[in-house]
N, C-alpha and C positions, 0 to 999 in steps of 0.2 A: 505492499499499500504505499502511496506517495506521502511523504510526510509534510506537515503543515497544511494538509488539506481538510476542509471540513466536511463531515459527512453525519447523516442520521442513521441510526441504528435501532433496532428493537431489543429490548433486553429487561432483564431483573435485577433487583435490588434486594437483599435481604439484611436485617440489622435487629438489633436489641433497641428499645426506647422504654422509657419510663412515661406512663401517659395518664390522664386523668380525664373524666367526662365531665362535660359542661351542660347546664341547662338552661343558659341565657341565650336570647337572641338566635334561637334554633327553631325548626318547625317543631311544635309540640308534640311529644311522644316519641322522637326519634332518637337515637342512639349516636352521639358524637363524642368523639376522644380527642383531646388535644396534646401535643408532645410537650412533657414538661422539660425534657433535656434531649433534644433533636441530635446533638452530637455529644454523647455521654463523656468520651474520652478528651474533650476539648474543652468546650465552654457551653453554656446554654443561656439563652434569652428568658428573663423571666415570664411567667405565664400572664402576669397581670399588665403587659405591655399593650399599646393599642393595637397592635398588629400581629395576627396569629402567625405563627413560623409553620408549622404543620399540623393539618386537622385529618381526621379519618372519619367519614362518615358511614357508618353501618347499611349494607344494602340488603333489601329483601330478597334478592337473587343473587347469583353469579352472573352478572351483566358482563357482555365481552368489551373488551377496551375499543373495539370499533364503535359499538353503539354509544358508549359513554363520550368518545370524542366527536361522534356526529351531532350528539345532543349539545355538546359544549359549544360547537362552532356555530349553533344558530343563536346563541345569546351572549357570546362573549362582548361583542360589541356594546352591549348595555352595561358594561362593568368599566368604569374609568381607566383600570389599569390591568392587563389580561393576567389572568391567573393560569396556575399549571396543573393539571390532573393526571391521575394514573389510578390504575386499579389493582387490587390486591387483597392479600388475607392478614389478618390480625388475630393472633392467638394468644389467649388468656386464661392460664390454667387449663381446662379441659374445654373450654369455648374457643371457636374459630368462627370470625365474622368476615364475610364478604365485606369490603370497604371501599369507598371512593375516596382517594388521597387528594388533598386540596394544598397547594402550595400558592404563595404570593397573593393570597387574598388582602384586598387593602386594609379592610378593617372588619371588625366583627359583626358591625351592622348590615354587612352584605351577605352574613351568613344565610339567614333564613331566604333571602330573596333568591340565592342560588339554588336552596335546596327546591323551593318552589318551580324555578325554571326548569331544573332536572326532572322533576315529576311530572310535569306539564309534557315532556317529551320523553316519556315513557321510561325514566330511571327512577324507582321508587326505592325508597329508605325503609328499613326495617323498623316496624312499630313496637318499639321496646324500650321502656323507660328502665334504666339500671344505673347505679352509680358505683364508679370505682375510683380510687384515690392513690395517686402515687404508684401504679402497678408496673412492674416491668414486664413487656410483652414482646414479642417475636413479631416481626412485620416483613411480609413479602409484598414488593411493589413490582408491577407489569407496566413499563412504559417505553417511550421513545426518547432516545438520548442524542443531542447534539453535540459530536465531539471533533476533537482535532488533534492529530497525532503528530507530537512534537518531538518524539525520538522512538526509536523502536521500541514497541511495547508499552510506550508512555502516552496517555492521551489526557487532554485538557476538556472539561465541561464548558461548551460556549454559552450555555444558557444560566448554569449556576455557578456563582462566583466561589471560588476557593475550593471546588471539587475537580478531582484528578482520579485516573483511572490506571493501575497497574496490571499489565498483562503478567499471568502466571501459568506456568506449563500444563499443570494438571487441575482436576477438580478437587476441591475441599469441601467438605461438609462445614455447616456454620460452627460446630465446636472445634473441627480441626482449625478452622481460620483463626478462632479466638486463640487456640493453644499457641499456635505460629505467631500472632500478633503480639501476643503476651511476651515471648522470646525476642522479637525483634524490638520491642519497646525497652526490654532489660538491656539491649545491646545499644540503644539510638542515643546518639549525642545531640542531636539535631532539636528543632522547635516540635513541641507535642502535636500530635494528630489523633484523629478519629479514623477508625477503620471499618468497613462494612463489606460484604460480599456481592459480588456482582457477576454477571454472565451477557453478554452481547452476541446477536447472531448478524454475522456479515460475510462477505466471500464466501458463502456456502458452507460456512463453520461456525462452530458456538465456541467462544472465546472465553475463558475464565478470567476474572479482573478480581482486584482489591480496590474499592473505592476509598480514596483519602480525602479527608476535609482537613485543610488548615489554611489560616492566611499567610503562610510563610511559604506557600508553594511557588517553586520554580523548578528549572530544569535541572540543575545539579542536585537539589534538595530530592525530586524525585527520583533521579538515576541513583542517588545513594541508597534511597530508601528501597526502590526496587532490588538493587543488589543485595541489601541484607535478607529481604524475605526470599530470595532464591537460596541463598545460603542456609536458611533456617529451613528450608523445604527439603535439603538432602538428606 
């Protein structure tokens, strides 16, 4: 693949987050989670800020990403600032929810409006009132990524600031990735980072990735970090 070329890929992202449920400014009776610590090993925004970071809206059914994106495109223009969506699953204890992930929503006042628009376009939300507080959950998101390859097997996210992806040679379970990441961090002398598990499909193949979040991201930083991951994979 030619370096420094932007391209779109379809993929997944798996991570753990601490979430809580909100019951204000939402469609009554629906189940909405907010991330308390979106990047737990780096830093997090306070949940009392005027702008949500990550919202996870429980769905009535497992709607396709195509249907969700089609619905979203019908009313994106009604919002002052474009939001980003993805679909996925959120597991908390033995419960597993189909979710709509919302990112870059301008403020909480738009949340109920967004839910109503989706409902009018066939994307229905789970009618379940339940409260969770500061629960660590496993989340898998399915979405499209806009990437730029800045070096062999190293990619920058062109939509999300401070996000990068390091390609690794083989599949790791979430638990295996956590174990390798802990070893990397123990030997890492650079700025701290948060890691998640990713996979992208392009050029006819599935490529395994580690998502890195840090405001110190740069080519040398990422090269050294990938080198350390490869060492710990041996």
